[in-house]
N, C-alpha and C positions, 0 to 999 in steps of 0.2 A: 695652165689653161683654166679658165673660169667658165663655168656653165651657168647660163641664165635660167631662171625658173619663175613660175607664177603661182601664186597662192589663190585658189578659188575662194570666192566669198559670196555671201548672200546679203542682199540689202535688207536691213531690218527697219521697218517703219513703225514708229511709235506715235500713236495718236495723242496729240497734246491737248490738254485741257485749256480752256480759254483763259483760265486764271494765269496771269503772267508769272506770278510767284511760283506756281506749280511747275510751269515750263522751265524756269531757271533751275529749280531744284532737280527736275528730271534730267536736264542737260548735265548738271554737275554729277548726278548719280551715274549716268551712262559713261561720262568721261572717266570718272573714278574707277568704274568697273572695268572698262577697256584697258586702262593703264595698269590696273592691278592684274588683269589677266595676262597682259603682255609680259610684265615682269615675272609673273609666275612661270610662263612658258620658257623664258630665257633662263631663269634660275634652274628649272628642271633639266633643260637640254644641255646647258653648260656643265652642270654637275655630272650628268650621265655621259656626256661626250668625253669629258676628261677621264672618267673612269674607264670607258671602253677603249679610248686611245691608249691608255697605259697598259691595259690588258693585251691589246693588239700588238704593241711594240714588244711586250714580254714574250708572247707566243711566237711571233715571227723570228725574234732573235734566237729562241730555243730551237725552233725548227731548222733554221739555217745552220746553227751550231751542230745540231745532231747530224745533219747531212754533210757536215764538213765544208759547207759552202760559204761560210762567213768571210773566209780570206782566200777563196779560190778565184782563179781567172775564169773567164767564160768557157774556154775549151774544157777546162777541168769540170766546170759545172755541167757542160753538155755530156761529158762521159759519165759523170755521176748520175745524171738524169736517166741516161740509157740503161745503166746498170740497175738503177732503181726500178725502171720500167719493166726489165726482164725478170726481176725477182718477184715471185708471187707471195713470198712470205714476209714481205716488208710491212711493218706497221709504223705509222707516222704519229705515234703519241696521241691517239684519240681521233686523228683524222681518218676518215674511212677510205679515201682514195686520193691518188695523185694523178693528174692528167697532164700529158705533154703534147704540146702543139708544135709540129714541125713546119716552120714557115716556108721551107724550101719545097718540101713534098706536099704541103697542104694537107697533112694528116694529123689526126689526134689519136693518141694512144694513152692507155692508163691502166696500171695494175692488171696486165694480162688481157686487156680488152682493146679492140681496134675498131674504130669507127670509120664510116665511109669517107672517101677522099672528098675534100671540099674544093669545088671549082675555084681557081685562082681569081677569076673575074668577079666572084661573089664577094671577095674581101677587098681586093685592090681597086683603086680608082685611078683614072688617068694612066691607063696602061698598067704597069707594075711598079710605079714609082711611089704610090701613096697608099699606105695601109689604112683602111677605113674602120675606125673603132666601132662605130654604130652598127655596121654590117656584121662585124665579128660578134658583137654582143647578141645580135638578133639570131645568128646561126647557133650560137652556143645555147640559147634558150630553147631552140627547137630540138637540139640533139639530146639534151639532158632532161632529167625529171623536172617537173614544175617547181618542186621545192629545193632543187639544187641550183647553186649559183656559181658556176665556173664560167666566168665571163671576162675574157680578155684575149688580146693578141699575144702570142708568145711562142717560142719554140717548144716550151713545155710549161705546164701549169699544174697547180695543186688546187684542189677544191675541197671545201668543207661542206658537206650536206647540212642543211639548216636543221638545227636541233629544235629550235622554236620558230614555228612559221610566223612570219610577219606579213601583214597585209596593210600597207600604208597607202591610203588613197591620195592624200595631199602631200606634196613634196615640201620639205622644209630645208632650206639651205643654210650653210655656214660659210664664214669667210675661209679663204684658203689658209690652211695651217702651214706654218713655216717650221721646218726641222731639217735634219740631215738628209731626209728623203723628201721627195716631192709628193704631196698628198693631193689627190683629186677626189672630189665628192660628186658622184654621178647620181642623178635622180631619175631613174626609169619610172615607167608607169605604175608598176606594181611592187617595186622594192627599192630599198635605200641601201646603197653599197658604199664601201670605202675600199680603195685599192692603193697598194704601194708598188711602185715599179722600181726594181733594183737592177741597175745597169752598170756593168764595169766598163772602164775606158776601152774603146775599140772592140767591144764584144759584139758578136753577131746574134747572141741569144739574150732573151729577157725572161726573168722569173717574175711571175705575177701571182701575188697572194691576195685572195679576196675573201672577205668575210662580211656577214651581215651585222649591222650595228643595232642594238636594242636599247630602249630607254626604260629602265626599271622593269624589264620583263614584259612590257606592253608594246603593242604596235603604235606607230605614230597616229594611225587613224583612231585607235581607241583613246589615245591621249587627247587628240583634238576634240573628240566627242565629249570626253570628260570635262575638258576646259570649257567647251560651249555650254554644257549643262551647268557647270559651276557659274559661268557668267550669267546664264539665264536665271538660275536660282537667285543670284545676287540681285539681278534686275527686278525680278518678281518681288523679292523681299523689300527692296527699296521702294518699289511702286506701292506695295501694300502698306508699308510704314508711312509713306507720304500721304496716301489716301486716308489712313487712320488718323494721322496728325491733322489733316484738313477737317475730317469729320469731328475730331475732338475739339478743334478750334471752333467749328460751327456750333457744336453742342454747347461749348463754353459761352459763346456769344448769346445763344438762346437762353441759357440758364441765367446769364447776367441780365438779360432783358427782363426775364420773369422775376428775378430776385430784386432788381434795383429800379425797374421802370414801371410806371402805371400803364396798364394795358389800354385803357380808354383814351387817356389824354396824351400819352407818349412822354410826359415829363417824369422826373425821378419820383420814387415813392418815399415813404417815411423812412424806410430802412437806409436807403442811400443818403437821404437828407441828414440823418443822424451821423452817419460815417463822415460825410463831407463837412458837416457843421462842426464836429469835434475838431477837425483839422483847422478850420478857419478860426475857431475860438482859441486854439492852442497857439497859433502864430499871429494873433491879432495886433500885437505891437502898439499898444495904447490906443487902439481904435475901439469905438463904442459900437456894440451890436444890440439890436432889438429883435426879439422873437415875436412874430405876429401870427395869430391864428384868425382866419376869416372863414365865414360860411354864408350861405344864402338863407335869408330869413324865410321860414316856412317853405323850404324846398320841396317837401313832400306834397304840398298842395299844388305846386307848379308841376311836379311830376305827374300827379293824378289828373290835373286839368289839361295840360298840353300834351301829355304822353311821354313815354320813355325816350323816344327818338329826339324830341325837342329838348328834353331835359339833358340828355347826353351832349347834344350840340352846344347847349349853354355851358356845360362843364368844360368841354374842349376849347371853346372860345375864351372862357375865363382863364384856363391854364395857359393858353398861348399869350394872352394879354399880360398876365402876371409874369410870365417868362421874359417878355419884352421889357418889363419894368425893372428887371434885375440888372444891376451893374456888375463890374468886376469885384469878386470877393463876396458876392451875395447869392442867395439860394432861394428856390421855390420848389415845393413839392405838393402833390395831392396826397392827403393823409387818408381819408376815407369819405365815401359819399360825396357831399358838397364841401367838405372841409379842406382848406389849403393852408399850408404853413410857409412863412417867409422868414428869412434871416437877412435883415437890412442893416447897413451901416448908417450911423447918424452922429451928430455932434451934440445936439441938445434935445431934451424931451419935446420941446415945442416944434423943433424941426421934423422929427419923425411923425408927430401928429399931423402937421401940415401936409407932409408927403402922403400920408394915408388918406387924408381928406381929398387930395387931388386924384388919387387912385380910385377912391369911392365914386367921385363925380364922373370920372371917365367910364367906369364900369356901368354906372347907371345909364349913361348915354349909349353905351354899347348894347345894352339890353332894354332899351326904352320901350320896345314893342310888347314886352311881357311885364313891365313894371317891377323889376327885380330889386330887392333891397338886401344890403349886406351888413354884417356885423364884424367888427374888428376888435380883437383883444390884443393888447400890446404889453409885452413884458421886457423892460430894459435889462439885458443880461449884465449881471454885476461884473466888475472889472476883472476879478481873478477867477470867475466861475467858468468851468469847462464842462459841466454836466448839462448837456443840451436837452436831455430827456426831461429833466426837472424844469428847464426853461419852457419847454413845450407845454408841460402841464400847467404852469403858471399862465401862459398865454391863453390856453383854452379856458382856464378858470376865469380870466378877465373877460373873455368873449361870452362865456355862459352867464356871467353876472349882469349882462346887459338885458334888462327887462322892459325898460321904458321904450315905447315906440318912437319917441322923439330923440333918442340917443342911440348911436350905433358904433361909437368908438370909445373904448375905455382903456386907460393906461394903468396897469397894476403897479402901485407903489408898495413900499415896504409895510405901510400901515394896513393895507388890505390883505397882505399875504397870509397872515395868521387866520383871518376870518375865512378866507377862501380855502385854506388848507383844512380848517375845521369842517367846512361844508363838504369837501371832498371825502373826508373820513366818514361823515354821515351817509353820503351817497354810496360809498363802498359797502356800508353795513345795512342799508335799508331793506334790500330784498331778503337778505338772510334773516333779518329781524322779523319780517312778516311771516316767513315760513316757520320760524322757531317760536312764534307767538310772543315775541318780546314786547309788543304793543299791548298795553293793559287798559281795560275799561274802568274808569273811575266814574262815580255818580255823585252829583251835587244836588241835594234836595231843593225843591221849590215849595216855599211855605205860603200859607195865607198870610196876609199882611199882619194879622194879630199874632202869628207864630204858633197857632194852636194845632194846625193840621198840615201834613205833607200832602200836596196835591199833584206832585209830579217830580221829575228830575231831568237833569241834562247829562248826557253821556259825554265824558271828556277823555281824551286819549293821553296816556302817559307812556314814555319809552324807558324801559329798564334794560339797558344793553349789557350783555355779558362781557363785552370788551371795552366799552366806553363808559359804563356806569349809567346812573340816572340822568336822563337828558330832558330839560325843560321843553314844553311845547313851543315856546317862543323861539327856540333854536332850530327846530326841524319843520314846523308847520309852514313858515314862509318859504323855506327851501323846497319843500315838497310841492307847494303851489307853483313854484317857479319851474321845477323839472317835470311836473306832471304826475309824480308818484302819489299825489294827494287823492287821485281818483281811486287808486287801489286801497288807500287807507280809509276813504269814505265807505267803500263797500265792505271792508273788513269790520269797521265799527258798526255798520248797520246789521251785519250778520251776528256780531257779538250781542247787540241789544236784543235782537229777535230770539237768539238762542236762550238768553237769560229770561226773557218774557215767557217763552215756551216752558222753561223749567219751572217757573213759578205757577204757570197754569196747571202743569202736571202734578204739582204739589198741592193744588187746590187753593192757592192764595189769590186774593184779589189783586188786580193789576192797577198801576197808575201810568199815565202817559209819560213816555221817556222821549226826549228830543234828541235828534241826531243831526250833526252838522253836515251840510252839503256845500262843498266849496264852489266858488264861482267858476272854476275851471270845469267842474263836472256839469254845470248847467248848460254848457255848450254841446254836451253829448245828446244827440237826438234820441238815443235809447234809454235815457235816464229814467223816465217814468216807468217804462215797461220793466227795466231791471229792478227798480225798487219794488214794484208790485210782485214780481216773480220771487224775490228774496223773502219778502214778508209772508207771502202765501206759502212758501216752502216750509216755513216754521209754524204756520197755522195761527199766526197772531192777528187778532182783530185790528183793522187799520186805524181805528180811533185811538189806539194806544201807542201809535208811532207819530211823533211830531218831527217835521223836517225844518231845520233852521238854515236860513240863507244869510250870508254876511252882507252888510250894507254895500260893500264895494261891488257886489254882483249886480246891483240894480243900475249900474252905469255902463255895463258892457253892451248889451242889446236889450233895451227895455221891452220891446214887443215880444221877443223870444222868451224873456223872463216871465212876462204876464201870461203867455200861453202855457208855459210850463207849470206855473202856480195853479192855474185853472184845471189843468189835467190832473195834478196831484189832489186837488180838492175834490174833483169828481170821483177820484178813486177812494175817497174817504179819509184822506190824511189831512192833518192840520199843518199849516205853513206859517212860519214866523220869520220876522226880520231881526237878525242879531245885531247888536252894537249900534242901534239907531242913535244918530246924533254924533257919531265919532268921525264922520266924514263930511259929505256934502249933502246929506239928506235934509229935506225941509218938511215942514208940516203940510205944505201944499202937495208934496209928492205922495202923501198917504192916500189921498182921494183917488189916485190913479192905480193903486196897487191893491189887488183883492186878497189882503192878508188876513190871517186869523189872530195872530199875536204880534205885538210890538215889544221888543226887549230894549229898554233904555240903557245906554252905555253908562258904565260906572263913573266916567269922567264928570257926569253931571253932578255927582254927589261928593266930589273931592273938595277939600277945603280950598277956598279961593277968595280973592279980594272982592269978587263980584258974585258971591253966593246967592244974593237976593235975585239977581237976574237969571241965574241958572235955575233957581226954584220956580221962577215965573214960566220959564220955557217948559219945565217938566209938568207943571200944572196944566198949561195949555195943551200939551201933547196928550196928557191923560184924558182931558175933556174931549178932545177931538177924536181920540181912539174910541172912547166909549160911545160917542155919537155915531161912529162908523161900525159899531158892534165888534170892535177889536178888543182883546184882552191886553192888559199892560203888565209886564214883568220888569221889575227894577233889579238890575245886576250890581254887584260890587258893594252891597250894603254892609257896613261894618259898625255903625254906631246907633245908639238908641235914638238920638235926635233925628237921624235920617229915617228910622222906622216910624217915628211919631209923625214926621212931615208927610210921609207916604200914606199913612192911615188917614190923615186929615184931608188929603186931596182925592181919596178914593182909589188908590192904586190897587190892582187885583192881587198880585203875587210878588214875593220878595225872594231873591236868590243871592246869597252872600255869606261872608264869614260870620256875620252877626248871629245867624241861626246855625249854619253848618258849612264846613269846608268840603271840597271834593274828597270822596272816600272810596275805599275799595268796596266791592260788591257785598262782601260778607258784613261789613260794618253798616252798609245801607240797609241790608235785610234786617239786621238786628234793630236798627232805628225805626224802620218802617213797620215791621210785623210784630215784633215782641212788645213794643210800646204802643202799638195800634194807633199810631199818629198819622192816619191817612184818611182820605175820603175817596170813594170809588166812583162817584159820578163825575165824569170828565170835566174838571176845573169848575164845578158848580160850588158856590160858596154857601155855607150854612147860614 
């Protein structure tokens, strides 16, 4: 006979995240957990059932053998049971009591006890033809203690009071076990029983042995609770692990975005550009790559004039456009500020230049409303080169070397690499050199034409680097003018001259005017005049002993601004001179428009040439015009007696050159000026 049963269950609702991957993972986790839990239950119960069944068979066999009933007929079993019932001293090997149920008299007796007679109709159904198991079990539960389980129909029965109380809420069923006896598993509401019915052929009596089955000493309810807790813990751990994995994935994506992408434009940054660029160069397969650095000309002015929002919009649109111009196997990134880097494929140098010209034209059209101009530095990456960082440096060098307003594309060849590398070395050292006072002040005397008196000097800068050695002015002055560092150097030299003049004043020595060079870049600074006045006054030097030299090229930037600056300096008591007159595009007619105090003739006028006579005529006319305009004339680069004699004849005021003295250190100039007393104190007045 098989009994049906039902396992109570509760629906567990899991709120799924919208992420489909998360949902799939959760389903797999739940499925895995349920299967794992089911197998766990089966393993535990199969293991303990086998053990309990073996123990049951052993105990039942021993009991029947002890009673002598293992081979007796039913009448003999009945007589033995009655004798057993009448004996008060009987012990059943650890079983506390034996109960006999007389189906004829409907009475239950056991070890000296007699219970009330049971009405026949309470047990039998359909008259007296059918013994109702369920009714019998119900009556037995009412008659005996709650923790006693003597439950069955029989002429007599034996019962083992439960040593370990079990309270199992949910019933768990097993398949019908097949053996010599017929096993039935009954699942009442509060207990789980196993019974064996031993019936001899033609017998009127049945022996029923009943005992409780335990699993590892725990109730089935406890086991189910433990399993549910186990499953719940697994589910929680899985959910937490999944959420942590998702959080880590999100964090990783955010870190990737911060580490490898430009926050403003959304394209990759220099770090990612270098990583991807190395891979492309490594597997180039005979393809040519060019590294291009580009930026917006005078972007700071655009930012200041149009505002940060407009400037950022320009950068974003520029990034999007350059990204659209990249093909397969090509890269673009935003390096910093307005600088972008590109890695383009090409076949010939001419081809890459033409491509950049087209890009330049398109971008100018894109930003026509703000009149944006761009610079492009191109470096063809060598065939076997894989150092993309060096290629980037060369491309930036090529871009930075563009100084002409008429030129905005420059391809760096092997011939320019050494020069640009040298310039980079100087730029890397210039700030440290300024702080360590590696820039030295040299003075070159200015003599009267006859050479008898020193009437002034020019302050010249020299760079004695601790790492690069002695560096000629021709190597770093043009570079500093290009990168703007010349403004700091101008201020440094003005302070050095004023400091030296102050020292001589404190020593009670007479001063001579010393001229200081002011670069054309510095002339565009609206604070130039006030800065000069502040510096000179800080040292307490009279303004007439400071002369400011402007290079000829400065006169062609913004003439009106230059004229206004000269007048302001003169009003402050300074003398202003034009250096290198005649080296560029200056003409005699330009002198009448410039309120200068001194004209310095370029040394090229006095070099040996086939047309020396013509050069001398120009010098003579310049001297005459300058004198007519009340300007002093200084001839530079004089090295020969014949040149001195010519200048004396035409009435030149001063001579500065190797013929009289080379540029020298301050100590040598002091010895020449003061110990030999070869100077005049009245500002450039001739005796």
